[in-house]
C-alpha positions as CSV (number, residue, x, y, z in Angstrom):
1,M,-0.1,0.4,0.0
2,L,2.9,2.4,0.8
3,A,4.6,1.5,-1.7
4,K,1.6,1.9,-4.4
5,V,0.6,5.5,-3.0
6,W,4.8,6.7,-3.2
7,K,4.1,5.4,-6.7
8,K,2.0,8.1,-7.2
9,V,3.8,11.2,-5.4
10,C,6.4,10.2,-7.8
11,I,3.9,10.7,-10.7
12,L,2.8,14.1,-9.5
13,I,6.5,15.3,-9.4
14,L,7.6,14.3,-12.6
15,I,4.4,15.5,-14.1
16,I,4.9,18.8,-12.9
17,A,8.9,18.9,-13.3
18,C,8.1,18.0,-17.0
19,L,4.7,21.1,-17.5
20,F,7.6,23.2,-15.6
21,N,9.9,23.0,-18.3
22,I,7.7,23.1,-20.8
23,V,6.5,26.9,-19.6
24,S,9.6,28.1,-19.0
25,K,11.0,26.6,-21.9
26,L,7.7,29.0,-23.6
27,V,8.5,31.6,-21.8
28,G,11.8,32.4,-22.1
29,R,11.7,31.9,-25.5
30,I,12.9,35.4,-28.4
31,S,10.2,35.9,-30.9
32,F,10.8,35.1,-34.3
33,N,10.5,38.3,-35.3
34,K,13.6,39.5,-32.1
35,E,15.7,36.9,-34.0
36,I,15.1,38.4,-37.2
37,V,16.2,41.4,-36.9
38,N,19.5,40.6,-34.5
39,S,20.4,38.4,-37.3
40,A,20.6,40.6,-39.6
41,R,22.0,43.1,-37.4
42,Y,23.9,40.9,-37.2
43,M,25.5,40.4,-40.9
44,L,25.2,44.2,-41.5
45,E,28.4,44.2,-39.1
46,Q,29.8,42.2,-40.7
47,E,29.9,43.1,-44.6
48,K,31.3,46.4,-42.7
49,Y,33.8,44.6,-41.3
50,K,34.8,43.1,-43.7
51,K,35.3,46.6,-46.0
52,D,36.9,48.4,-43.7
53,E,39.2,45.5,-43.5
54,E,39.9,46.1,-46.6
55,N,39.8,49.4,-47.0
56,I,42.5,49.1,-44.7
57,I,44.6,46.4,-46.7
58,K,44.3,48.9,-50.5
């Protein structure tokens, strides 16, 4: 009887942990829009850096 109670308690803890994990991933996820803007900004900075480097070499 005690084993059945512990089994139910453990399953409940497991379910709560899984739900907490899923919710924390959904809340902490960066939006797709922000990701695209950050990627474009990074690419522009890299392109500018390459052009500056080419000008220094010439």
